[in-house]
N, C-alpha and C positions, 0 to 999 in steps of 0.2 A: 783596711786590708781587703784585697780582692777576694771574691767568693771562694775559689779553689784553695787559696791560702788559708782562709777562715776554717774550712773543713779540716785541713791538715792540722791547723792550730788546735781545733777542738779535739781531734784524735790524740795529739800530743799532750793536751791537758788531761785527758782521760787516762792515757797510758802512764804518764809520770805520776799522776795523782794516785792511781791504783798501786803503783810500785812503792811510792813513799808511804802510803797508808798500810800496805801489807808488811813492809819492813818495820814501820813504826809500831804496829800492833805487836809484832814479835818482840821488839825491844821493850815495850811498856808492859806486856802481859805474859808472854810465853817464857822469856828468859828469867824473870823473877820467879815464875812457877817452877822452872827447872831447879832453882836453888832451894826451893821449899819442900821438895819431895825426896824420898830415899834414892840413892844412886841407881839401883836396879830399875826403879820406875822411870827415872830420867832417861836412862839409856834405851829402855823399851819404847817410851814415847818419842824420844828424839829420832830413833832409827825408823820407826813406823811413820812418823810425820814426814821425814825426809823422802821416803819413797814416793809420796804424792807431791810434796812441796818442790822438790828439785825441778822436775820438768815444767811445772806451772810457773814457778818464779823465774826460771830461765826464759820461758816464753814471754813473760811479762817484761823482763828486761830487754829482750830482743825487740818487742813492740815499742817500748819507750825509745830505744835507740833508733829504730827505723822512722818513727814519727817525728822525733826531734831533728834528725838529719834531713828528713823530707821537708820539714818546715824551713830548715836552713837553705835548702835548694830553692824552695819556692819564695822565700823572703828576700828582702834587700836591706842594706844598711844595718841599722841597729838590730832589727829583727833577726837578720842572718847571724850576727855575732852572738846574740843571746841564745838563739837556737843551737848554734854550734857548741856553745858552752854547755848547754843542757845535754846535748848529745854526748859530749865528752864525759860529763858526769855520769850519765846513764851507762856508758861503756865502762867507766871505772867501777861502777857497782857490779857489772857482769864479771869483770876481770878479778875483782876481789873475791867474788863468790866462787868462780871456777878454780882459781889458784890458791885461795885461802880457806874458805869454808868447806867446799866439797871434798878436798883430800882428808880433812878432819872427820867428815862423816864416815869415811871408810874405817877409820880407827874406832869410832863409836860403835859401828856394827860389829867389829871384832870384839870389843869389850863386852857388848851385850851377849855374845855367844860364849865368852870365856872369861878368864881372869882379867881384872882391871889392874894395870900396872901402878906402881908408885909414881907420884908426880902427875896423876891424871887431872888434878885441879888446875894445873898450869895450862894444860891442853884445852880445857873448857874455857879458861880465861882468854886464851888466844882466839878461840872460835868466837867468843863474845866480842872481842876487840874487832875482829873482821866484820862481825855483824853490825857493830856500831858504825864502822867506817862506811859500809855499803848503805846503811840507813841514812847517814848524813849526806852522802853523795846523791842518793835518790831524792832526798828532801830538797837539796840545793837545785837539782835539775827541775823539780816541780816549781820551785820558787822562781826560777828564770822563765819558765813558760808562763807562769802567772804574771810576771813582770811585763811580758809581751802583751798580755791581755789588758793590763791596766795602763801602761804607758802608750801603747799604740792602738788604743780603741778609737774607732772612727768618731769624729766630733758629731754632736747632736744626738748621741745615744746615752 
């Protein structure tokens, strides 16, 4: 890989790795904790965490999208195709978040301030399904960027 492309590739590795790691941590640690605490604790923690988490994670997704598509522009052949795939997966993570998880956060804020409706567990399950989907798409994007590093590594290194 040419030097500028290598820098972009490094940035894409970092961005997609951080995104997959952050979502993976949530799936492996935060969500099981949500299920182990009383409902009022879950709602308080969830709404407080989202105030900080939403702008940070959306920025991380944007960075992953920009760096992967940047790599697609700088790359050629198979590198371009893999980077485009990674960019599409990172974009999918963002879309799932914006149109799936974020609207449900508004409900959780309402519930934390007032009564929790019947059927709330189904809404939590839907949020967790969206989280699983965005975690898998972020992980797949990271895997594609790793594939570029492994398959297209210059010889002699």
